[in-house]
C-alpha positions, -999 to 999 in steps of 0.1 A, spaced: -345 373 -227 -376 381 -207 -371 374 -170 -385 345 -153 -417 351 -134 -411 352 -94 -428 320 -89 -403 300 -109 -374 317 -93 -390 305 -58 -396 269 -71 -358 265 -79 -347 273 -43 -341 250 -15 -344 253 24 -311 249 42 -322 231 73 -290 242 94 -296 281 86 -332 279 77 -323 298 46 -337 295 10 -304 289 -13 -298 274 -49 -293 239 -52 -259 241 -58 -250 263 -26 -266 238 -7 -246 208 -19 -215 230 -12 -225 238 22 -233 202 29 -200 187 16 -182 216 39 -202 203 72 -193 169 64 -156 177 61 -159 196 94 -176 166 110 -147 144 101 -120 167 116 -140 169 148 -143 133 151 -106 127 143 -96 154 168 -120 138 195 -101 105 187 -67 118 191 -48 122 224 -46 156 241 -18 177 232 4 190 260 -3 225 270 21 250 252 48 260 278 54 296 289 88 311 294 82 318 334 115 338 336 101 364 308 69 368 328 89 373 359 107 402 345 75 423 342 70 416 378 75 443 405 103 436 429 75 426 454 56 403 431 90 388 424 98 381 458 67 365 468 62 342 439 102 332 443 100 329 480 72 302 476 89 286 447 122 281 471 103 272 500 84 244 483 120 233 472 129 231 510 96 212 516 104 185 490 141 187 487 138 179 452 169 196 453 172 213 485 183 249 477 206 254 505 232 223 504 257 223 534 289 218 509 299 219 474 336 207 467 349 235 447 382 230 436 392 251 410 401 289 412 388 309 383 418 331 383 435 304 369 413 293 340 432 317 311 466 309 323 461 271 322 433 267 292 438 298 272 458 278 247 427 261 235 413 267 201 378 270 191 360 239 195 387 223 216 380 209 252 402 194 277 381 165 291 413 151 314 403 171 346 369 176 359 366 209 376 344 220 402 337 257 404 312 281 419 298 315 417 270 340 414 247 341 380 249 378 365 232 366 332 213 337 320 208 329 281 190 304 266 195 289 229 165 268 224 152 241 249 188 222 253 213 247 252 220 272 283 247 298 290 255 314 325 278 341 332 290 337 367 317 357 386 334 334 415 368 334 432 364 376 443 348 385 413 364 365 383 341 361 354 336 330 335 309 316 311 293 284 316 281 266 290 253 238 296 241 215 268 217 184 276 235 160 260 266 170 283 246 159 317 268 132 334 253 100 343 237 102 377 229 140 376 193 151 377 177 157 338 186 190 321 153 205 328 152 196 362 186 212 369 180 245 354 143 253 355 145 266 394 176 286 387 175 324 381 197 355 379 217 363 412 216 327 423 250 311 436 254 278 418 280 253 418 295 238 384 308 205 377 326 204 341 356 207 322 373 235 304 369 241 267 363 269 240 333 275 220 327 277 186 304 300 171 300 302 132 299 339 136 331 344 153 350 316 134 339 334 101 354 366 112 388 346 122 379 352 160 382 324 187 354 312 206 346 320 242 367 300 268 342 284 291 333 256 315 313 231 300 289 218 325 280 182 333 259 194 365 250 224 378 235 229 415 219 254 431 238 263 464 218 296 474 192 312 457 185 348 452 151 358 464 151 392 452 155 406 416 189 421 408 190 455 395 190 456 359 222 452 339 218 481 317 210 506 344 230 490 372 228 498 408 238 535 414 214 550 440 242 565 461 221 565 493 212 528 485 246 517 476 259 526 511 227 510 532 229 477 510 268 475 508 265 437 500 245 447 468 265 475 457 294 448 458 274 423 437 264 449 411 292 472 409 331 457 403 346 490 410 332 490 443 350 459 454 382 470 435 382 499 458 382 479 490 406 453 478 429 482 473 422 496 506 435 461 518 467 462 497 473 496 514 468 484 548 489 454 541 518 475 526 519 500 558 519 470 580 549 450 560 568 483 559 566 489 597 572 452 604 603 453 584 616 485 600 616 469 635 581 479 649 560 457 669 521 458 664 498 459 697 465 466 707 451 493 731 417 496 749 388 511 730 371 518 762 386 546 784 382 566 816 398 597 801 395 607 765 431 617 758 453 618 732 436 642 706 415 673 703 382 660 698 348 653 712 344 617 726 315 593 726 302 584 762 290 551 775 286 535 811 300 506 825 273 487 845 295 465 864 316 492 877 288 519 877 314 541 859 311 563 829 336 555 800 345 571 767 353 555 733 388 560 723 398 592 704 436 582 698 457 556 710 484 578 716 486 577 756 488 543 758 511 534 732 534 559 747 532 543 781 548 513 762 577 531 752 581 537 789 579 503 795 609 494 773 593 489 739 614 507 712 591 509 683 552 502 686 523 508 662 484 499 662 460 499 632 426 502 644 394 521 647 389 555 664 355 572 674 350 610 673 314 625 683 319 655 657 301 664 626 302 640 592 308 652 559 325 642 528 357 636 544 348 625 581 328 599 596 323 592 634 345 560 633 376 557 613 408 538 606 442 550 616 478 540 617 499 553 648 536 543 656 558 558 684 596 552 679 622 560 705 653 579 702 638 596 670 623 631 664 598 649 640 628 654 613 632 615 612 597 609 609 595 635 580 617 614 561 600 583 572 568 593 559 581 604 526 596 568 523 565 549 533 538 569 516 557 573 483 569 537 482 532 527 486 520 548 460 546 534 436 542 498 447 501 503 444 502 521 410 535 519 391 540 556 394 544 585 417 520 604 401 479 602 406 449 619 401 420 628 423 389 645 412 368 667 436 332 669 444 330 700 422 348 682 393 382 698 397 410 672 389 443 675 406 474 658 393 496 647 423 529 637 427 538 615 458 575 614 448 602 627 475 612 650 486 577 668 498 574 706 505 581 719 534 561 748 551 565 766 584 532 779 599 535 811 613 561 824 588 536 813 560 502 832 579 522 864 584 529 864 546 493 857 541 478 880 564 504 911 562 505 911 597 536 903 622 523 878 647 535 881 684 562 859 694 559 824 700 558 823 738 530 851 737 506 831 717 489 817 748 479 853 761 443 870 764 458 898 746 471 876 715 435 860 714 420 897 711 447 904 684 438 873 665 400 881 663 410 915 645 431 895 619 405 872 613 380 904 607 408 919 584 413 887 562 374 878 563 379 844 577 351 833 601 358 812 632 326 798 649 324 800 686 342 793 709 372 817 694 400 802 710 436 810 698 441 776 685 408 776 667 416 807 649 451 795 642 433 765 628 411 785 606 437 806 592 459 776 585 431 760 565 423 792 548 458 800 536 482 772 538 460 742 534 445 755 501 479 754 485 488 718 494 480 698 467 509 679 461 521 663 496 530 691 519 542 692 553 532 722 577 556 724 603 565 741 636 527 744 653 523 768 685 524 749 716 488 762 723 475 738 693 498 710 703 493 700 739 515 666 738 541 681 711 576 690 725 589 726 730 608 734 695 644 734 705 655 766 691 617 785 686 602 797 720 564 787 720 565 764 690 566 726 688 586 702 666 553 691 651 541 683 615 509 679 596 510 661 563 485 675 535 476 662 500 447 675 479 441 702 508 433 676 533 452 663 564 466 629 560 493 625 586 501 641 619 534 637 636 556 652 666 587 649 686 568 637 719 566 660 751 585 636 778 587 661 804 558 652 831 559 690 845 556 708 812 529 680 801 509 690 831 509 725 824 498 716 789 469 696 802 460 725 826 459 751 795 435 722 778 413 724 808 413 759 808 400 758 770 375 734 779 360 759 802 358 787 778 335 762 760 359 740 736 343 705 739 370 691 721 398 701 744 420 674 762 413 660 799 440 656 825 452 623 823 470 613 856 480 580 848 500 590 819 513 617 838 525 590 863 539 570 834 561 599 823 575 605 858 590 569 852 609 583 820 600 583 783 632 584 762 634 609 737 604 598 712 588 609 680 550 598 673 531 595 642 492 589 628 480 583 596 447 587 584 440 553 565 406 564 553 418 596 538 446 580 520 425 553 504 400 581 490 431 599 473 446 566 461 413 554 447 399 588 435 369 588 456 362 623 469 332 609 497 349 589 528 315 568 525 331 555 493 361 539 514 341 525 544 325 495 540 297 501 565 297 541 566 275 553 594 242 563 580 210 579 597 180 557 600 160 555 569 125 576 576 93 579 561 93 606 533 78 636 549 92 670 533 78 671 501 80 696 475 51 708 454 57 689 424 60 655 447 98 653 446 118 652 476 141 684 487 174 671 478 202 667 503 237 678 492 268 663 511 297 691 514 328 690 526 339 708 556 333 709 593 335 740 610 369 747 622 384 712 608 
C-alpha cells in the first residue's frame, strides 16, 4: 500500500491548545480526559480541610546536635516552661514514699501480665534510657534510691484522672532528667519472652510522670560511656551518674570507715576532734601548708598530723582516743599521694607497739573478712601486675636494720651511732655501692628510708610489719627497751605501700626535747619536712604522759587496695586537680603531649 501524501497526514492532526502541539485526535482526547480528572482532584483537595503537618521526632533530631547546640535548645525549652509554669520544671516537693531496693523482694512473685493495684507507689529517679513503642506507649529506665535500676512503663490509657494528658506529660522529658512517678507494680508480658518461657520485666506502671529537675546537657552515649579519666576526676558528679562502679567504690569507702569507727567504739575508744589550724606543724615528718590568721596577724599551718593534741588528751586523763579526719601535706602528688588525705589515728594508754601490732591485725583482717567474705583479695598495679593478697593474721614481721644488712651485705654501725656525721658519710658509700639514689638533702634518715623502700618494702606484698626503726627516723617514738639507738615502732605495708604507722610513744620530756633539737638540726641541713620544736607539747609531757601507744592508718590507701584502684584519685570524691588550661604544647600532628602519671615521690 502506498504511503499517504504529506498533506493528508497533516490534515489528520489536531492542535493541543495547552501545549501548542499538533497531535492525533485520539491522543488529544486522552489528554483532555486526564486534564478533567486532574481538575476534579484539585477541586476536591481545595474543598477538603487542611491536613495536620506531619509530626517530626524532636528527640531523634536532638541526637544529631552538638553538645553546645543541645544545651542552647534545651535551655530555651526549659526557660519557657519556667515562664509558663506548664508544667513548672523545678517543683518544690515530690512525695517519694517507696524504696526501689524493695521492689524485687515485695513484688518479685508477680507473673507476666500480673499487677498489684492495691498500693499506689511514688518513686523517683534519673532517666538513663527512654524508648517509645508508638505514640501511646513509652518505657523509661531510671535509677533511684542510690543507683537502683527500675523500668517505668507508661501507657496512654493508664493516665489517672486529673493528671495532664499523656503527650503533655512526656513530650518535654529527656534522657538525664529526674522524674517522679506515680503508679503501681506489675510485670510486663511481651510475646517474645512468653514464647521463650521467660517472665516479663518487673516494672512500675505509671499513671502519672512528673518532671522534677531537667538535665540541660546531653548525657554521654550509653555505648561509649564517660571514660575520659581527667574529666571523670573534674566532673565527679557526672562520673557518678554514668559509672556505677565509681559509686560502688565510694560506698565501699563509707563501709570501711564505718567498720573502723565501730571497732574502735566497741574497744572503748572515744572519738574526738582536734584543730586543723596550728601554730606549729608537728606530729609528723612532712612539709606543711602555710596560711595567715588576720585577726591575730599570725602565720599558721594546716595540720600535718593530729598526734600531738591527741597525746595531750591522754595526759588529760583520756585512756583511749581516736580521730578520723583530713590531713594536709604540701608535698608532691602522684598515684598514691594527694595534698589532702584522710587518716585514722588512735592513742591507747598502758599499751605498747606489740599490743598495737596485734590490734592492727585484728582490725584490718576483720575488716577485710566483713567486707569481702574472705581474707584474700587481688590488686592490680598501674603496669598490669596483679598481686594476690592474704590479709589473714598473723602478718609477717621484719626488723629494719638486720634486713638492710642482709640486703646490702654491710654491717651497720650500732644503733646509738646512727645519728653521727661519720655514719652519714658511710651511708653515702653504701648507697653508691647498691646503686640507690637519694635526692638532696642526704640526711641519714632519708637515706635509710630510701634503702628500706628499695630492699624491704619491695618484698611486702602480703601485709608486713617493718619494725624497730632508728631513733633518727622516729622523733616521737620511745627508745627500744633493749636495743640502743632504735625505737619501738612499726610500719605496716601491703602491696609494697605503707598503710599504717605506730609506736610506743616517747613520754620522757627531756629525751623528747633532744629529739626535737635533732629535727631542728636536720631542718638546718635543708630538710623542709623535719619537725619543729613544740613547747606546748613539751609542757604537757612535763605533767606526765602514761605509757602509751599511738597508731595511724591511711584510709585512702586502704580503700585503694580493697577496691582494686591503683590511683588515689579513684578513691577521693574530689581529688585536687590543676586548673584546666588552654592547650599550648601541641605536637606536629596536632595531638597533645600525653601526661603520664606514675607512682613515687622522691624519698617516699
